[in-house]
C-alpha positions as CSV (number, residue, x, y, z in Angstrom):
1,X,0.0,-0.1,0.0
2,X,1.7,3.0,-1.2
3,X,-0.9,5.9,-0.4
4,X,-0.9,6.9,2.8
5,X,-3.9,7.9,5.1
6,X,-3.6,11.6,5.9
7,X,-4.2,12.8,9.7
8,X,-5.6,16.3,10.4
9,X,-5.4,16.8,14.1
10,X,-4.8,19.5,16.8
11,X,-6.6,21.5,19.1
12,X,-10.6,22.6,19.2
13,X,-11.3,25.3,17.0
14,X,-8.4,25.2,15.2
15,X,-9.7,24.6,11.9
16,X,-9.4,20.8,11.0
17,X,-12.4,19.9,9.0
18,X,-12.4,23.2,7.0
19,X,-8.7,22.1,5.8
20,X,-9.5,18.7,5.3
21,X,-13.3,19.2,3.9
22,X,-10.8,21.9,0.7
23,X,-8.1,18.6,0.9
24,X,-10.8,16.1,0.1
25,X,-12.3,17.9,-2.8
26,X,-8.7,18.1,-4.2
27,X,-7.8,14.2,-3.8
28,X,-10.7,12.4,-4.0
29,X,-10.9,12.0,-0.3
30,X,-13.3,11.3,2.3
31,X,-12.9,12.4,5.9
32,X,-13.0,9.8,9.0
33,X,-14.2,11.6,12.2
34,X,-11.5,11.2,15.1
35,X,-14.1,13.6,17.9
36,X,-15.0,11.6,20.7
37,X,-18.2,14.1,20.6
38,X,-19.0,14.0,17.2
39,X,-19.7,10.2,17.5
40,X,-23.1,11.2,19.1
41,X,-26.9,11.8,17.5
42,X,-28.6,14.4,18.5
43,X,-25.9,16.7,20.0
44,X,-24.9,19.1,16.9
45,X,-24.0,22.5,17.9
46,X,-22.5,21.6,21.5
47,X,-19.8,18.9,19.6
48,X,-20.0,21.7,16.7
49,X,-20.7,19.6,13.9
50,X,-20.3,21.1,10.2
51,X,-22.6,21.0,7.5
52,X,-25.9,18.9,7.4
53,X,-26.7,14.9,7.9
54,X,-28.5,12.9,5.1
55,X,-30.3,10.7,7.0
56,X,-31.2,8.2,3.8
57,X,-27.6,7.9,3.4
58,X,-26.8,8.0,7.3
59,X,-24.1,10.3,6.5
60,X,-22.9,13.6,7.2
61,X,-21.4,16.3,4.6
62,X,-19.3,19.2,5.1
63,X,-20.4,22.6,3.5
64,X,-18.3,21.8,0.8
65,X,-20.1,18.3,0.1
66,X,-17.4,16.0,1.4
67,X,-19.0,13.0,3.2
68,X,-17.8,12.6,6.6
69,X,-17.7,9.1,8.4
70,X,-18.1,7.9,12.2
71,X,-20.3,11.3,13.4
72,X,-24.0,10.6,14.3
73,X,-23.5,7.2,15.1
74,X,-25.2,6.2,18.7
75,X,-27.7,7.6,21.1
76,X,-25.7,9.9,24.0
77,X,-26.0,7.2,26.3
78,X,-23.9,4.4,24.6
79,X,-20.0,4.4,24.7
80,X,-17.8,4.1,22.2
81,X,-13.8,3.0,23.3
82,X,-10.7,3.5,21.7
83,X,-11.1,0.1,20.3
84,X,-14.2,0.7,18.8
85,X,-12.6,3.6,16.7
86,X,-10.0,1.3,15.4
87,X,-12.1,-0.9,14.3
88,X,-14.6,1.0,12.4
89,X,-11.3,3.6,10.7
90,X,-9.5,0.6,9.6
91,X,-12.9,-0.7,7.9
92,X,-13.3,2.9,6.1
93,X,-9.8,3.2,5.2
94,X,-10.3,-0.2,3.5
95,X,-13.1,0.7,1.4
96,X,-11.8,4.3,0.7
97,X,-8.8,2.8,-0.8
98,X,-10.7,-0.1,-2.7
99,X,-13.0,2.6,-4.3
100,X,-9.8,4.6,-5.3
101,X,-10.3,7.8,-2.8
102,X,-7.8,8.5,0.5
103,X,-8.9,8.6,3.7
104,X,-8.4,11.7,5.5
105,X,-8.8,10.9,10.0
106,X,-9.5,14.5,11.1
107,X,-10.5,15.1,14.6
108,X,-9.1,15.7,18.2
109,X,-9.3,13.1,20.4
110,X,-5.4,12.3,20.6
111,X,-6.0,8.8,22.3
112,X,-8.1,7.5,19.2
113,X,-5.3,8.8,16.8
114,X,-2.7,7.1,18.7
115,X,-4.6,4.1,18.9
116,X,-5.0,4.1,14.8
117,X,-1.6,5.0,14.0
118,X,0.4,3.0,16.6
119,X,-1.9,-0.2,17.0
120,X,-4.1,-1.4,19.4
121,X,-4.4,-4.8,21.3
122,X,-6.9,-7.0,20.1
123,X,-9.7,-6.4,22.1
124,X,-13.6,-8.2,21.8
125,X,-16.4,-6.6,20.6
126,X,-19.0,-4.9,23.5
127,X,-21.3,-7.4,25.1
128,X,-24.6,-5.4,25.4
129,X,-26.2,-7.7,28.4
130,X,-23.3,-7.8,30.3
131,X,-22.8,-3.8,29.8
132,X,-26.3,-3.8,30.9
133,X,-25.8,-6.0,34.3
134,X,-22.4,-3.7,34.9
135,X,-24.3,-0.4,34.9
136,X,-27.5,-1.6,36.8
137,X,-24.4,-2.6,39.5
138,X,-23.1,0.5,39.2
139,X,-26.4,2.5,40.0
140,X,-27.1,0.2,42.6
141,X,-23.5,0.0,44.4
142,X,-21.6,2.4,43.1
143,X,-18.2,3.0,41.3
144,X,-16.2,1.8,44.3
145,X,-17.7,-1.3,44.4
146,X,-17.2,-2.2,40.5
147,X,-13.8,-0.5,41.1
148,X,-13.1,-3.4,44.2
149,X,-14.8,-6.0,41.5
150,X,-11.7,-5.2,38.7
151,X,-9.7,-5.1,41.6
152,X,-9.8,-8.8,42.1
153,X,-9.2,-9.7,38.5
154,X,-7.0,-7.0,37.7
155,X,-5.4,-4.9,39.6
156,X,-3.2,-3.1,37.1
157,X,-6.1,-2.0,35.3
158,X,-7.9,-1.0,38.6
159,X,-4.7,1.2,39.2
160,X,-4.6,2.7,35.8
161,X,-8.4,3.4,35.6
162,X,-9.1,5.3,38.8
163,X,-12.7,5.7,39.2
164,X,-13.4,6.5,35.5
165,X,-16.6,3.7,35.6
166,X,-17.3,3.5,31.6
167,X,-13.2,2.2,31.5
168,X,-14.0,0.1,34.9
169,X,-16.9,-1.5,33.2
170,X,-15.2,-2.3,29.8
171,X,-12.2,-3.8,31.4
172,X,-14.8,-6.0,33.9
173,X,-16.6,-7.0,30.8
174,X,-13.1,-7.8,28.8
175,X,-12.4,-10.3,31.4
176,X,-15.4,-11.9,31.5
177,X,-15.7,-12.4,27.7
178,X,-11.8,-13.7,27.3
179,X,-11.1,-14.5,31.1
180,X,-8.0,-12.6,30.3
181,X,-7.4,-9.0,32.3
182,X,-7.6,-6.4,29.8
183,X,-4.0,-5.4,31.1
184,X,-2.7,-8.5,29.4
185,X,-4.3,-8.1,26.5
186,X,-2.9,-4.7,26.2
187,X,0.5,-5.7,26.1
188,X,-0.1,-7.6,23.1
189,X,-0.4,-4.5,20.3
190,X,-1.2,-5.0,16.7
191,X,0.0,-2.0,14.4
192,X,-2.1,-1.3,11.5
193,X,-0.4,-1.8,8.0
194,X,-0.9,1.7,6.7
195,X,1.4,4.4,6.5
196,X,0.3,7.9,8.1
197,X,1.2,11.0,7.5
198,X,0.2,13.5,9.9
199,X,-0.6,17.6,10.2
200,X,-1.9,20.1,12.4
201,X,-2.4,23.7,12.1
202,X,-0.5,25.4,14.5
203,X,-1.9,28.9,16.5
204,X,-0.6,31.0,18.8
205,X,-2.8,31.0,22.3
206,X,-4.2,34.2,21.9
207,X,-5.5,33.3,18.4
208,X,-6.6,30.1,19.5
209,X,-8.2,31.4,22.6
210,X,-10.1,34.2,20.5
211,X,-11.6,31.3,18.2
212,X,-12.6,29.2,21.2
213,X,-14.0,32.3,22.6
214,X,-16.4,33.1,19.7
215,X,-17.0,29.5,19.4
216,X,-18.5,29.5,22.8
217,X,-20.8,32.4,22.2
218,X,-21.9,30.7,18.5
219,X,-23.0,27.3,20.3
220,X,-24.7,28.3,22.7
221,X,-26.7,30.8,20.3
222,X,-27.1,28.0,17.7
223,X,-29.0,25.6,19.4
224,X,-26.6,24.1,22.0
225,X,-29.2,24.8,24.8
226,X,-32.3,23.6,23.2
227,X,-30.5,20.3,22.1
228,X,-29.4,19.8,25.6
229,X,-33.5,20.1,26.5
230,X,-34.5,17.9,24.6
231,X,-32.1,15.2,24.7
232,X,-32.8,15.5,28.7
233,X,-36.6,15.0,27.8
234,X,-36.1,11.9,25.3
235,X,-34.8,10.7,28.8
236,X,-30.8,10.6,28.7
237,X,-29.3,11.0,32.2
238,X,-26.7,14.2,32.4
239,X,-24.3,11.3,33.3
240,X,-24.4,9.7,29.8
241,X,-21.4,9.8,27.9
242,X,-22.6,12.4,24.9
243,X,-23.9,14.8,27.7
244,X,-20.7,14.2,29.9
245,X,-18.9,16.0,26.5
246,X,-17.4,19.1,27.2
247,X,-20.0,22.2,28.1
248,X,-22.6,20.2,28.2
249,X,-22.6,20.3,32.0
250,X,-22.9,23.9,32.1
251,X,-25.6,23.9,29.9
252,X,-27.5,21.7,31.8
253,X,-27.2,23.8,35.2
254,X,-28.0,26.7,33.0
255,X,-31.6,24.9,31.6
256,X,-31.7,24.0,35.4
257,X,-31.7,27.7,36.3
258,X,-28.3,27.3,38.1
259,X,-26.6,30.0,36.2
260,X,-27.0,32.7,33.7
261,X,-26.4,32.5,29.8
262,X,-23.3,34.9,30.7
263,X,-22.2,32.4,33.0
264,X,-22.8,29.6,30.7
265,X,-21.2,31.2,28.3
266,X,-17.6,31.9,30.3
267,X,-17.6,28.3,31.8
268,X,-18.0,26.6,28.5
269,X,-15.2,28.9,27.2
270,X,-12.7,28.4,30.1
271,X,-13.1,24.6,29.8
272,X,-13.0,24.6,26.5
273,X,-9.5,26.6,26.8
274,X,-8.2,24.1,28.9
275,X,-9.3,21.6,27.0
276,X,-7.3,23.2,24.1
277,X,-4.3,23.0,26.0
278,X,-4.4,19.6,27.3
279,X,-4.8,18.5,23.4
280,X,-1.9,20.3,22.5
281,X,0.1,19.1,25.3
282,X,-0.7,16.0,24.0
283,X,0.3,16.7,20.1
284,X,3.2,18.2,21.0
285,X,4.4,14.6,22.2
286,X,3.5,13.2,18.7
287,X,7.4,12.8,17.0
288,X,5.7,12.8,13.2
289,X,3.0,15.3,13.7
290,X,3.9,18.4,10.8
291,X,2.8,21.6,12.0
292,X,1.9,24.1,9.7
293,X,1.7,27.9,10.7
294,X,-1.6,29.9,10.2
295,X,-3.1,32.6,12.6
296,X,-6.2,34.8,12.4
297,X,-5.0,36.5,10.0
298,X,-3.4,33.6,8.0
299,X,-5.9,31.2,8.3
300,X,-7.1,29.9,4.6
301,X,-8.4,26.3,4.9
302,X,-8.0,26.3,0.8
303,X,-3.9,27.4,1.3
304,X,-3.2,25.3,4.2
305,X,-4.8,22.4,2.2
306,X,-3.0,23.2,-0.8
307,X,0.5,22.7,1.1
308,X,-0.4,19.4,2.3
309,X,-1.1,18.3,-0.7
310,X,2.1,19.5,-2.0
311,X,4.1,17.4,1.0
312,X,2.3,14.3,0.2
313,X,2.4,14.8,-3.1
314,X,-1.0,13.3,-4.3
């Protein structure tokens, strides 16, 4: 396989999807979303999805008409792991190459991207009956009880996962399905066969923070509050993975009458700035990532896409 998989990653509000969309139009590519929040249905404004969703084709398209895979797949109370992402992403990569197209993996979830590029241990698929049982146990007895159960079968994983209920449930589920601790399986990593070329837009912290502040106002003014109300009305709990996404907790406080709209905007923006800082710390450690300098007065997605195309020579 000579053609590479292109990755466009980086911090939130850095214009990844816009760059990827312009690039795809130039190289007959399609986007594979590597965003752990955009995977959820019904949560569009708050996860900053671009373009429109075609229900008949079950596909989201960017404003430029480029298909985006791996968005709008799950309900907000469903869990999607890095392993789930890698399995689905590799399947789509193979399909796109077979169709003569170039996969452009785009997003800011560093764990997804690292697992895709460097490989992931072979894991069993989710088992809904086991998960439902463990979720019921969590509700009845709490996370400490589940953590003690995990400690009995895999003290390494119990120590790494702290009090994260989703990861604890997954670790117990894997043990029940395989009879092996998840920590032991994780040692048997299988590296993908593809060549990956990775890029990111390099913004100054000041300009990126300005983007984030403007985005927080835009999201809250373009449907995030209403979609949160609807999600709660559908019966999704505020602790659901989707509603646990960045910002929704503050919006839930707002619709519950606990904080004002202005406070909500400020808190969403602050949390997003902190999140972007963590993303940048993560991506700065990726040795093979190529940074392309840009800024408020320099950001032209088509020009950045052209630089990527010339570098990859597609």
